[in-house]
PyMOL Python script that loads the backbone (N, CA, C, O; Angstrom):
from pymol import cmd

cmd.read_pdbstr("""\
ATOM      1  N   MET A   1       0.781  -1.222  -0.047  1.00  0.00           N
ATOM      2  CA  MET A   1      -0.033  -0.004  -0.076  1.00  0.00           C
ATOM      3  C   MET A   1       0.915   1.196  -0.042  1.00  0.00           C
ATOM      4  O   MET A   1       1.892   1.251   0.706  1.00  0.00           O
ATOM      5  N   GLN A   2       0.574   2.106  -0.864  1.00  0.00           N
ATOM      6  CA  GLN A   2       1.387   3.384  -1.019  1.00  0.00           C
ATOM      7  C   GLN A   2       0.805   4.439  -0.158  1.00  0.00           C
ATOM      8  O   GLN A   2      -0.413   4.568  -0.037  1.00  0.00           O
ATOM      9  N   ALA A   3       1.660   5.186   0.435  1.00  0.00           N
ATOM     10  CA  ALA A   3       1.270   6.403   1.283  1.00  0.00           C
ATOM     11  C   ALA A   3       0.987   7.532   0.307  1.00  0.00           C
ATOM     12  O   ALA A   3       1.603   7.661  -0.751  1.00  0.00           O
ATOM     13  N   SER A   4       0.041   8.324   0.714  1.00  0.00           N
ATOM     14  CA  SER A   4      -0.362   9.523  -0.072  1.00  0.00           C
ATOM     15  C   SER A   4       0.764  10.444   0.001  1.00  0.00           C
ATOM     16  O   SER A   4       1.663  10.225   0.814  1.00  0.00           O
ATOM     17  N   ALA A   5       0.800  11.470  -0.784  1.00  0.00           N
ATOM     18  CA  ALA A   5       1.942  12.413  -0.696  1.00  0.00           C
ATOM     19  C   ALA A   5       1.904  13.158   0.618  1.00  0.00           C
ATOM     20  O   ALA A   5       2.974  13.458   1.148  1.00  0.00           O
ATOM     21  N   GLY A   6       0.799  13.467   1.164  1.00  0.00           N
ATOM     22  CA  GLY A   6       0.632  14.092   2.439  1.00  0.00           C
ATOM     23  C   GLY A   6       1.116  13.235   3.642  1.00  0.00           C
ATOM     24  O   GLY A   6       1.786  13.713   4.558  1.00  0.00           O
ATOM     25  N   LYS A   7       0.765  12.051   3.580  1.00  0.00           N
ATOM     26  CA  LYS A   7       1.237  11.194   4.619  1.00  0.00           C
ATOM     27  C   LYS A   7       2.811  10.873   4.422  1.00  0.00           C
ATOM     28  O   LYS A   7       3.532  10.710   5.406  1.00  0.00           O
ATOM     29  N   ARG A   8       3.279  10.795   3.170  1.00  0.00           N
ATOM     30  CA  ARG A   8       4.746  10.635   3.030  1.00  0.00           C
ATOM     31  C   ARG A   8       5.466  11.784   3.621  1.00  0.00           C
ATOM     32  O   ARG A   8       6.481  11.603   4.293  1.00  0.00           O
ATOM     33  N   ARG A   9       4.934  13.061   3.377  1.00  0.00           N
ATOM     34  CA  ARG A   9       5.548  14.212   3.891  1.00  0.00           C
ATOM     35  C   ARG A   9       5.660  14.255   5.386  1.00  0.00           C
ATOM     36  O   ARG A   9       6.705  14.610   5.931  1.00  0.00           O
ATOM     37  N   LEU A  10       4.479  13.858   6.120  1.00  0.00           N
ATOM     38  CA  LEU A  10       4.412  13.696   7.495  1.00  0.00           C
ATOM     39  C   LEU A  10       5.485  12.710   7.985  1.00  0.00           C
ATOM     40  O   LEU A  10       6.275  13.015   8.878  1.00  0.00           O
ATOM     41  N   LEU A  11       5.484  11.448   7.334  1.00  0.00           N
ATOM     42  CA  LEU A  11       6.471  10.484   7.660  1.00  0.00           C
ATOM     43  C   LEU A  11       7.881  10.945   7.529  1.00  0.00           C
ATOM     44  O   LEU A  11       8.717  10.647   8.382  1.00  0.00           O
ATOM     45  N   ASP A  12       8.167  11.672   6.473  1.00  0.00           N
ATOM     46  CA  ASP A  12       9.536  12.211   6.344  1.00  0.00           C
ATOM     47  C   ASP A  12       9.840  13.265   7.456  1.00  0.00           C
ATOM     48  O   ASP A  12      10.939  13.301   8.009  1.00  0.00           O
ATOM     49  N   ASP A  13       8.835  14.111   7.757  1.00  0.00           N
ATOM     50  CA  ASP A  13       9.006  15.024   8.875  1.00  0.00           C
ATOM     51  C   ASP A  13       9.310  14.389  10.170  1.00  0.00           C
ATOM     52  O   ASP A  13      10.204  14.845  10.883  1.00  0.00           O
ATOM     53  N   VAL A  14       8.582  13.309  10.528  1.00  0.00           N
ATOM     54  CA  VAL A  14       8.717  12.516  11.811  1.00  0.00           C
ATOM     55  C   VAL A  14      10.083  11.951  11.727  1.00  0.00           C
ATOM     56  O   VAL A  14      10.776  12.074  12.738  1.00  0.00           O
ATOM     57  N   ARG A  15      10.623  11.314  10.631  1.00  0.00           N
ATOM     58  CA  ARG A  15      11.797  10.585  10.626  1.00  0.00           C
ATOM     59  C   ARG A  15      12.921  11.836  10.740  1.00  0.00           C
ATOM     60  O   ARG A  15      13.931  11.616  11.408  1.00  0.00           O
ATOM     61  N   ASP A  16      12.781  12.905  10.212  1.00  0.00           N
ATOM     62  CA  ASP A  16      13.806  13.898  10.334  1.00  0.00           C
ATOM     63  C   ASP A  16      13.722  14.298  11.693  1.00  0.00           C
ATOM     64  O   ASP A  16      14.800  14.473  12.261  1.00  0.00           O
ATOM     65  N   ALA A  17      12.625  14.490  12.373  1.00  0.00           N
ATOM     66  CA  ALA A  17      12.627  15.060  13.872  1.00  0.00           C
ATOM     67  C   ALA A  17      13.279  13.961  14.751  1.00  0.00           C
ATOM     68  O   ALA A  17      13.991  14.320  15.689  1.00  0.00           O
ATOM     69  N   LEU A  18      13.088  12.712  14.516  1.00  0.00           N
ATOM     70  CA  LEU A  18      13.686  11.602  15.259  1.00  0.00           C
ATOM     71  C   LEU A  18      15.066  11.658  15.295  1.00  0.00           C
ATOM     72  O   LEU A  18      15.656  11.332  16.325  1.00  0.00           O
ATOM     73  N   GLY A  19      15.732  12.069  14.197  1.00  0.00           N
ATOM     74  CA  GLY A  19      17.106  12.063  13.992  1.00  0.00           C
ATOM     75  C   GLY A  19      17.759  13.460  14.211  1.00  0.00           C
ATOM     76  O   GLY A  19      18.918  13.656  13.846  1.00  0.00           O
ATOM     77  N   SER A  20      17.041  14.395  14.786  1.00  0.00           N
ATOM     78  CA  SER A  20      17.479  15.781  14.836  1.00  0.00           C
ATOM     79  C   SER A  20      18.271  16.050  16.000  1.00  0.00           C
ATOM     80  O   SER A  20      19.043  17.008  15.948  1.00  0.00           O
ATOM     81  N   SER A  21      18.202  15.352  17.052  1.00  0.00           N
ATOM     82  CA  SER A  21      18.859  15.620  18.307  1.00  0.00           C
ATOM     83  C   SER A  21      19.047  14.461  19.108  1.00  0.00           C
ATOM     84  O   SER A  21      18.343  13.465  18.942  1.00  0.00           O
ATOM     85  N   LEU A  22      20.098  14.526  20.108  1.00  0.00           N
ATOM     86  CA  LEU A  22      20.255  13.496  21.098  1.00  0.00           C
ATOM     87  C   LEU A  22      19.426  13.833  22.332  1.00  0.00           C
ATOM     88  O   LEU A  22      19.340  13.013  23.246  1.00  0.00           O
ATOM     89  N   ASP A  23      18.853  14.937  22.385  1.00  0.00           N
ATOM     90  CA  ASP A  23      17.948  15.267  23.557  1.00  0.00           C
ATOM     91  C   ASP A  23      16.549  14.936  23.186  1.00  0.00           C
ATOM     92  O   ASP A  23      15.963  15.404  22.210  1.00  0.00           O
ATOM     93  N   LEU A  24      16.034  14.045  24.091  1.00  0.00           N
ATOM     94  CA  LEU A  24      14.707  13.500  23.882  1.00  0.00           C
ATOM     95  C   LEU A  24      13.551  14.462  23.956  1.00  0.00           C
ATOM     96  O   LEU A  24      12.469  14.301  23.391  1.00  0.00           O
ATOM     97  N   ARG A  25      13.901  15.493  24.727  1.00  0.00           N
ATOM     98  CA  ARG A  25      12.883  16.458  24.869  1.00  0.00           C
ATOM     99  C   ARG A  25      12.794  17.289  23.535  1.00  0.00           C
ATOM    100  O   ARG A  25      11.682  17.508  23.054  1.00  0.00           O
ATOM    101  N   GLU A  26      13.874  17.732  22.955  1.00  0.00           N
ATOM    102  CA  GLU A  26      13.905  18.359  21.736  1.00  0.00           C
ATOM    103  C   GLU A  26      13.338  17.465  20.532  1.00  0.00           C
ATOM    104  O   GLU A  26      12.637  17.939  19.637  1.00  0.00           O
ATOM    105  N   VAL A  27      13.670  16.290  20.599  1.00  0.00           N
ATOM    106  CA  VAL A  27      13.123  15.251  19.668  1.00  0.00           C
ATOM    107  C   VAL A  27      11.652  15.210  19.603  1.00  0.00           C
ATOM    108  O   VAL A  27      11.030  15.258  18.542  1.00  0.00           O
ATOM    109  N   VAL A  28      11.047  15.108  20.914  1.00  0.00           N
ATOM    110  CA  VAL A  28       9.587  15.013  21.055  1.00  0.00           C
ATOM    111  C   VAL A  28       8.940  16.416  20.605  1.00  0.00           C
ATOM    112  O   VAL A  28       7.918  16.486  19.924  1.00  0.00           O
ATOM    113  N   ALA A  29       9.589  17.406  21.023  1.00  0.00           N
ATOM    114  CA  ALA A  29       8.988  18.710  20.549  1.00  0.00           C
ATOM    115  C   ALA A  29       8.961  18.823  18.969  1.00  0.00           C
ATOM    116  O   ALA A  29       8.051  19.352  18.331  1.00  0.00           O
ATOM    117  N   ALA A  30      10.031  18.277  18.471  1.00  0.00           N
ATOM    118  CA  ALA A  30      10.161  18.527  16.948  1.00  0.00           C
ATOM    119  C   ALA A  30       9.276  17.542  16.150  1.00  0.00           C
ATOM    120  O   ALA A  30       8.844  17.835  15.035  1.00  0.00           O
ATOM    121  N   ALA A  31       9.010  16.302  16.793  1.00  0.00           N
ATOM    122  CA  ALA A  31       8.278  15.315  16.020  1.00  0.00           C
ATOM    123  C   ALA A  31       6.726  15.489  16.440  1.00  0.00           C
ATOM    124  O   ALA A  31       5.880  14.957  15.721  1.00  0.00           O
ATOM    125  N   GLU A  32       6.367  16.143  17.467  1.00  0.00           N
ATOM    126  CA  GLU A  32       5.003  16.171  18.041  1.00  0.00           C
ATOM    127  C   GLU A  32       4.031  16.592  16.954  1.00  0.00           C
ATOM    128  O   GLU A  32       3.079  15.848  16.718  1.00  0.00           O
ATOM    129  N   PRO A  33       4.182  17.694  16.285  1.00  0.00           N
ATOM    130  CA  PRO A  33       3.126  18.190  15.370  1.00  0.00           C
ATOM    131  C   PRO A  33       2.850  17.220  14.214  1.00  0.00           C
ATOM    132  O   PRO A  33       1.682  16.942  13.945  1.00  0.00           O
ATOM    133  N   SER A  34       3.782  16.737  13.576  1.00  0.00           N
ATOM    134  CA  SER A  34       3.697  15.851  12.546  1.00  0.00           C
ATOM    135  C   SER A  34       3.169  14.475  12.870  1.00  0.00           C
ATOM    136  O   SER A  34       2.318  13.934  12.163  1.00  0.00           O
ATOM    137  N   LEU A  35       3.666  13.937  13.911  1.00  0.00           N
ATOM    138  CA  LEU A  35       3.232  12.649  14.494  1.00  0.00           C
ATOM    139  C   LEU A  35       1.772  12.606  14.885  1.00  0.00           C
ATOM    140  O   LEU A  35       1.054  11.630  14.667  1.00  0.00           O
ATOM    141  N   ARG A  36       1.368  13.730  15.479  1.00  0.00           N
ATOM    142  CA  ARG A  36       0.094  13.813  16.037  1.00  0.00           C
ATOM    143  C   ARG A  36      -0.909  13.777  14.784  1.00  0.00           C
ATOM    144  O   ARG A  36      -1.922  13.076  14.785  1.00  0.00           O
ATOM    145  N   ARG A  37      -0.515  14.631  13.677  1.00  0.00           N
ATOM    146  CA  ARG A  37      -1.294  14.580  12.537  1.00  0.00           C
ATOM    147  C   ARG A  37      -1.291  13.217  11.893  1.00  0.00           C
ATOM    148  O   ARG A  37      -2.334  12.835  11.362  1.00  0.00           O
ATOM    149  N   LEU A  38      -0.355  12.543  11.887  1.00  0.00           N
ATOM    150  CA  LEU A  38      -0.087  11.349  11.111  1.00  0.00           C
ATOM    151  C   LEU A  38      -1.015  10.247  11.802  1.00  0.00           C
ATOM    152  O   LEU A  38      -1.688   9.500  11.092  1.00  0.00           O
ATOM    153  N   VAL A  39      -1.041  10.166  13.035  1.00  0.00           N
ATOM    154  CA  VAL A  39      -1.827   9.073  13.725  1.00  0.00           C
ATOM    155  C   VAL A  39      -3.144   9.668  14.250  1.00  0.00           C
ATOM    156  O   VAL A  39      -3.959   8.913  14.780  1.00  0.00           O
ATOM    157  N   GLY A  40      -3.398  11.002  14.130  1.00  0.00           N
ATOM    158  CA  GLY A  40      -4.711  11.571  14.520  1.00  0.00           C
ATOM    159  C   GLY A  40      -4.854  11.573  16.033  1.00  0.00           C
ATOM    160  O   GLY A  40      -5.910  11.223  16.560  1.00  0.00           O
ATOM    161  N   ALA A  41      -3.832  11.953  16.710  1.00  0.00           N
ATOM    162  CA  ALA A  41      -3.811  11.946  18.150  1.00  0.00           C
ATOM    163  C   ALA A  41      -4.073  13.359  18.706  1.00  0.00           C
ATOM    164  O   ALA A  41      -3.589  14.327  18.119  1.00  0.00           O
ATOM    165  N   ASP A  42      -4.836  13.519  19.841  1.00  0.00           N
ATOM    166  CA  ASP A  42      -4.864  14.816  20.543  1.00  0.00           C
ATOM    167  C   ASP A  42      -3.542  15.269  21.156  1.00  0.00           C
ATOM    168  O   ASP A  42      -3.082  16.402  21.008  1.00  0.00           O
ATOM    169  N   TYR A  43      -2.955  14.262  21.876  1.00  0.00           N
ATOM    170  CA  TYR A  43      -1.757  14.560  22.800  1.00  0.00           C
ATOM    171  C   TYR A  43      -0.591  13.404  22.349  1.00  0.00           C
ATOM    172  O   TYR A  43      -0.768  12.349  21.741  1.00  0.00           O
ATOM    173  N   LEU A  44       0.451  13.898  22.784  1.00  0.00           N
ATOM    174  CA  LEU A  44       1.664  12.952  22.707  1.00  0.00           C
ATOM    175  C   LEU A  44       2.554  13.090  24.021  1.00  0.00           C
ATOM    176  O   LEU A  44       2.921  14.162  24.502  1.00  0.00           O
ATOM    177  N   ALA A  45       2.838  11.816  24.521  1.00  0.00           N
ATOM    178  CA  ALA A  45       3.715  11.743  25.546  1.00  0.00           C
ATOM    179  C   ALA A  45       4.650  10.486  25.335  1.00  0.00           C
ATOM    180  O   ALA A  45       4.254   9.449  24.803  1.00  0.00           O
ATOM    181  N   LEU A  46       5.902  10.682  25.795  1.00  0.00           N
ATOM    182  CA  LEU A  46       6.814   9.578  25.675  1.00  0.00           C
ATOM    183  C   LEU A  46       7.234   9.117  27.064  1.00  0.00           C
ATOM    184  O   LEU A  46       7.566   9.961  27.895  1.00  0.00           O
ATOM    185  N   GLY A  47       7.235   7.898  27.339  1.00  0.00           N
ATOM    186  CA  GLY A  47       7.644   7.277  28.530  1.00  0.00           C
ATOM    187  C   GLY A  47       9.091   6.795  28.467  1.00  0.00           C
ATOM    188  O   GLY A  47       9.404   5.935  27.644  1.00  0.00           O
ATOM    189  N   VAL A  48       9.951   7.300  29.278  1.00  0.00           N
ATOM    190  CA  VAL A  48      11.373   6.852  29.128  1.00  0.00           C
ATOM    191  C   VAL A  48      11.824   6.202  30.449  1.00  0.00           C
ATOM    192  O   VAL A  48      11.517   6.638  31.559  1.00  0.00           O
ATOM    193  N   THR A  49      12.576   5.127  30.222  1.00  0.00           N
ATOM    194  CA  THR A  49      13.082   4.415  31.518  1.00  0.00           C
ATOM    195  C   THR A  49      14.565   3.981  31.245  1.00  0.00           C
ATOM    196  O   THR A  49      15.040   3.871  30.114  1.00  0.00           O
ATOM    197  N   ALA A  50      15.213   3.757  32.368  1.00  0.00           N
ATOM    198  CA  ALA A  50      16.527   3.219  32.232  1.00  0.00           C
ATOM    199  C   ALA A  50      16.587   1.791  32.812  1.00  0.00           C
ATOM    200  O   ALA A  50      15.708   1.484  33.617  1.00  0.00           O
ATOM    201  N   PRO A  51      17.426   0.987  32.524  1.00  0.00           N
ATOM    202  CA  PRO A  51      17.467  -0.459  33.078  1.00  0.00           C
ATOM    203  C   PRO A  51      17.392  -0.514  34.599  1.00  0.00           C
ATOM    204  O   PRO A  51      16.827  -1.449  35.169  1.00  0.00           O
ATOM    205  N   ALA A  52      17.914   0.405  35.193  1.00  0.00           N
ATOM    206  CA  ALA A  52      18.107   0.297  36.765  1.00  0.00           C
ATOM    207  C   ALA A  52      17.038   1.158  37.349  1.00  0.00           C
ATOM    208  O   ALA A  52      17.043   1.340  38.566  1.00  0.00           O
ATOM    209  N   THR A  53      16.079   1.730  36.566  1.00  0.00           N
ATOM    210  CA  THR A  53      15.085   2.541  37.050  1.00  0.00           C
ATOM    211  C   THR A  53      13.659   1.946  36.829  1.00  0.00           C
ATOM    212  O   THR A  53      13.208   1.837  35.689  1.00  0.00           O
ATOM    213  N   PRO A  54      12.965   1.569  37.916  1.00  0.00           N
ATOM    214  CA  PRO A  54      11.701   0.894  37.804  1.00  0.00           C
ATOM    215  C   PRO A  54      10.443   1.768  37.613  1.00  0.00           C
ATOM    216  O   PRO A  54       9.346   1.423  38.053  1.00  0.00           O
ATOM    217  N   ALA A  55      10.647   2.885  36.954  1.00  0.00           N
ATOM    218  CA  ALA A  55       9.516   3.785  36.733  1.00  0.00           C
ATOM    219  C   ALA A  55       9.821   4.563  35.472  1.00  0.00           C
ATOM    220  O   ALA A  55      10.970   4.770  35.079  1.00  0.00           O
ATOM    221  N   LEU A  56       8.740   4.977  34.867  1.00  0.00           N
ATOM    222  CA  LEU A  56       8.791   5.854  33.660  1.00  0.00           C
ATOM    223  C   LEU A  56       8.913   7.383  33.997  1.00  0.00           C
ATOM    224  O   LEU A  56       8.271   7.932  34.893  1.00  0.00           O
ATOM    225  N   GLU A  57       9.769   7.971  33.213  1.00  0.00           N
ATOM    226  CA  GLU A  57       9.779   9.437  33.177  1.00  0.00           C
ATOM    227  C   GLU A  57       9.105   9.901  32.068  1.00  0.00           C
ATOM    228  O   GLU A  57       9.465   9.488  30.965  1.00  0.00           O
ATOM    229  N   TRP A  58       8.104  10.762  32.166  1.00  0.00           N
ATOM    230  CA  TRP A  58       7.255  11.083  30.969  1.00  0.00           C
ATOM    231  C   TRP A  58       7.646  12.440  30.426  1.00  0.00           C
ATOM    232  O   TRP A  58       7.808  13.427  31.144  1.00  0.00           O
ATOM    233  N   ILE A  59       7.781  12.427  29.171  1.00  0.00           N
ATOM    234  CA  ILE A  59       8.022  13.577  28.410  1.00  0.00           C
ATOM    235  C   ILE A  59       6.762  14.055  27.762  1.00  0.00           C
ATOM    236  O   ILE A  59       6.218  13.351  26.912  1.00  0.00           O
ATOM    237  N   LEU A  60       6.271  15.207  28.115  1.00  0.00           N
ATOM    238  CA  LEU A  60       5.077  15.566  27.517  1.00  0.00           C
ATOM    239  C   LEU A  60       5.211  16.702  26.561  1.00  0.00           C
ATOM    240  O   LEU A  60       5.971  17.650  26.753  1.00  0.00           O
ATOM    241  N   ALA A  61       4.298  16.537  25.336  1.00  0.00           N
ATOM    242  CA  ALA A  61       4.285  17.548  24.462  1.00  0.00           C
ATOM    243  C   ALA A  61       3.017  18.183  24.358  1.00  0.00           C
ATOM    244  O   ALA A  61       2.050  17.554  23.927  1.00  0.00           O
ATOM    245  N   ASP A  62       2.933  19.349  24.707  1.00  0.00           N
ATOM    246  CA  ASP A  62       1.610  20.148  24.555  1.00  0.00           C
ATOM    247  C   ASP A  62       0.541  19.289  25.185  1.00  0.00           C
ATOM    248  O   ASP A  62      -0.531  19.168  24.591  1.00  0.00           O
ATOM    249  N   MET A  63       0.735  18.709  26.290  1.00  0.00           N
ATOM    250  CA  MET A  63      -0.318  17.875  26.898  1.00  0.00           C
ATOM    251  C   MET A  63      -0.510  18.273  28.451  1.00  0.00           C
ATOM    252  O   MET A  63       0.458  18.485  29.181  1.00  0.00           O
ATOM    253  N   PRO A  64      -1.766  18.350  28.858  1.00  0.00           N
ATOM    254  CA  PRO A  64      -2.031  18.816  30.206  1.00  0.00           C
ATOM    255  C   PRO A  64      -1.276  17.879  31.235  1.00  0.00           C
ATOM    256  O   PRO A  64      -1.388  16.656  31.155  1.00  0.00           O
ATOM    257  N   THR A  65      -0.513  18.485  32.190  1.00  0.00           N
ATOM    258  CA  THR A  65       0.239  17.686  33.088  1.00  0.00           C
ATOM    259  C   THR A  65      -0.758  16.860  33.940  1.00  0.00           C
ATOM    260  O   THR A  65      -0.331  15.807  34.413  1.00  0.00           O
ATOM    261  N   ALA A  66      -1.986  17.206  34.176  1.00  0.00           N
ATOM    262  CA  ALA A  66      -2.888  16.463  34.904  1.00  0.00           C
ATOM    263  C   ALA A  66      -2.960  14.934  34.548  1.00  0.00           C
ATOM    264  O   ALA A  66      -3.140  14.108  35.443  1.00  0.00           O
ATOM    265  N   PHE A  67      -2.820  14.571  33.251  1.00  0.00           N
ATOM    266  CA  PHE A  67      -2.776  13.291  32.816  1.00  0.00           C
ATOM    267  C   PHE A  67      -1.844  12.454  33.548  1.00  0.00           C
ATOM    268  O   PHE A  67      -2.181  11.301  33.818  1.00  0.00           O
ATOM    269  N   PHE A  68      -0.678  12.914  33.909  1.00  0.00           N
ATOM    270  CA  PHE A  68       0.362  12.162  34.592  1.00  0.00           C
ATOM    271  C   PHE A  68       0.642  12.625  36.000  1.00  0.00           C
ATOM    272  O   PHE A  68       1.628  12.149  36.563  1.00  0.00           O
ATOM    273  N   SER A  69      -0.109  13.495  36.629  1.00  0.00           N
ATOM    274  CA  SER A  69       0.183  13.985  37.941  1.00  0.00           C
ATOM    275  C   SER A  69       0.215  13.022  38.907  1.00  0.00           C
ATOM    276  O   SER A  69       0.898  13.279  39.898  1.00  0.00           O
ATOM    277  N   GLN A  70      -0.392  11.911  38.859  1.00  0.00           N
ATOM    278  CA  GLN A  70      -0.522  10.822  39.746  1.00  0.00           C
ATOM    279  C   GLN A  70       0.123   9.553  39.355  1.00  0.00           C
ATOM    280  O   GLN A  70      -0.020   8.482  39.946  1.00  0.00           O
ATOM    281  N   TYR A  71       0.872   9.773  38.267  1.00  0.00           N
ATOM    282  CA  TYR A  71       1.606   8.444  37.746  1.00  0.00           C
ATOM    283  C   TYR A  71       2.212   7.684  38.769  1.00  0.00           C
ATOM    284  O   TYR A  71       2.019   6.468  38.779  1.00  0.00           O
ATOM    285  N   ALA A  72       2.940   8.235  39.662  1.00  0.00           N
ATOM    286  CA  ALA A  72       3.752   7.631  40.634  1.00  0.00           C
ATOM    287  C   ALA A  72       2.979   6.527  41.366  1.00  0.00           C
ATOM    288  O   ALA A  72       3.436   5.403  41.572  1.00  0.00           O
ATOM    289  N   GLU A  73       1.598   7.012  41.792  1.00  0.00           N
ATOM    290  CA  GLU A  73       0.701   6.035  42.420  1.00  0.00           C
ATOM    291  C   GLU A  73       0.335   4.902  41.655  1.00  0.00           C
ATOM    292  O   GLU A  73       0.142   3.801  42.171  1.00  0.00           O
ATOM    293  N   LEU A  74       0.214   5.170  40.238  1.00  0.00           N
ATOM    294  CA  LEU A  74      -0.214   4.065  39.375  1.00  0.00           C
ATOM    295  C   LEU A  74       0.701   3.234  38.765  1.00  0.00           C
ATOM    296  O   LEU A  74       0.354   2.233  38.138  1.00  0.00           O
ATOM    297  N   ALA A  75       2.041   3.641  38.929  1.00  0.00           N
ATOM    298  CA  ALA A  75       3.265   2.896  38.313  1.00  0.00           C
ATOM    299  C   ALA A  75       3.299   1.477  38.736  1.00  0.00           C
ATOM    300  O   ALA A  75       3.702   0.663  37.906  1.00  0.00           O
ATOM    301  N   PRO A  76       2.920   1.049  39.948  1.00  0.00           N
ATOM    302  CA  PRO A  76       2.980  -0.307  40.305  1.00  0.00           C
ATOM    303  C   PRO A  76       1.990  -1.204  39.443  1.00  0.00           C
ATOM    304  O   PRO A  76       2.089  -2.425  39.319  1.00  0.00           O
ATOM    305  N   HIS A  77       1.049  -0.419  38.887  1.00  0.00           N
ATOM    306  CA  HIS A  77      -0.086  -1.236  38.142  1.00  0.00           C
ATOM    307  C   HIS A  77       0.068  -1.113  36.580  1.00  0.00           C
ATOM    308  O   HIS A  77      -0.760  -1.573  35.793  1.00  0.00           O
ATOM    309  N   ASP A  78       1.236  -0.431  36.208  1.00  0.00           N
ATOM    310  CA  ASP A  78       1.524  -0.161  34.740  1.00  0.00           C
ATOM    311  C   ASP A  78       1.835  -1.344  33.937  1.00  0.00           C
ATOM    312  O   ASP A  78       3.008  -1.712  33.887  1.00  0.00           O
ATOM    313  N   PHE A  79       0.924  -1.986  33.299  1.00  0.00           N
ATOM    314  CA  PHE A  79       1.339  -3.181  32.653  1.00  0.00           C
ATOM    315  C   PHE A  79       2.311  -3.056  31.501  1.00  0.00           C
ATOM    316  O   PHE A  79       3.055  -3.975  31.161  1.00  0.00           O
ATOM    317  N   VAL A  80       2.261  -1.748  30.858  1.00  0.00           N
ATOM    318  CA  VAL A  80       3.219  -1.555  29.823  1.00  0.00           C
ATOM    319  C   VAL A  80       4.563  -1.364  30.367  1.00  0.00           C
ATOM    320  O   VAL A  80       5.512  -1.717  29.666  1.00  0.00           O
ATOM    321  N   LEU A  81       4.773  -0.858  31.508  1.00  0.00           N
ATOM    322  CA  LEU A  81       6.193  -0.705  32.125  1.00  0.00           C
ATOM    323  C   LEU A  81       6.627  -2.027  32.492  1.00  0.00           C
ATOM    324  O   LEU A  81       7.817  -2.323  32.391  1.00  0.00           O
ATOM    325  N   ARG A  82       5.665  -2.947  32.958  1.00  0.00           N
ATOM    326  CA  ARG A  82       6.204  -4.220  33.351  1.00  0.00           C
ATOM    327  C   ARG A  82       6.732  -5.015  32.173  1.00  0.00           C
ATOM    328  O   ARG A  82       7.773  -5.669  32.225  1.00  0.00           O
ATOM    329  N   ALA A  83       5.924  -4.916  31.076  1.00  0.00           N
ATOM    330  CA  ALA A  83       6.331  -5.435  29.786  1.00  0.00           C
ATOM    331  C   ALA A  83       7.745  -4.952  29.279  1.00  0.00           C
ATOM    332  O   ALA A  83       8.564  -5.746  28.819  1.00  0.00           O
ATOM    333  N   VAL A  84       7.966  -3.663  29.387  1.00  0.00           N
ATOM    334  CA  VAL A  84       9.230  -3.046  28.878  1.00  0.00           C
ATOM    335  C   VAL A  84      10.314  -3.572  29.799  1.00  0.00           C
ATOM    336  O   VAL A  84      11.355  -3.999  29.301  1.00  0.00           O
ATOM    337  N   MET A  85      10.142  -3.568  31.057  1.00  0.00           N
ATOM    338  CA  MET A  85      11.125  -3.948  31.958  1.00  0.00           C
ATOM    339  C   MET A  85      11.553  -5.394  31.957  1.00  0.00           C
ATOM    340  O   MET A  85      12.421  -5.781  32.738  1.00  0.00           O
TER     341      MET A  85
END
""", "prot")
cmd.dss("prot")
cmd.show_as("cartoon", "prot")
cmd.util.cbc("prot")
cmd.orient("prot")
């Protein structure tokens, strides 16, 4: 299946943003507009963890912080985090 010219442009923009920096906050900020349009999302957040850290650090892009304000209390029940770890 071929992507339309508009989708191809968005994919190229996301690819370029993902390689634009080593700073994840800059990458999320750069990729956010095109990625949201590509997948039809209202918000974007990236959960980052390190091997020795049993919790996610959330990088939010134009997203209300209320979504993750109580994440620390929910982390023990986060099935995605358990699968990643």
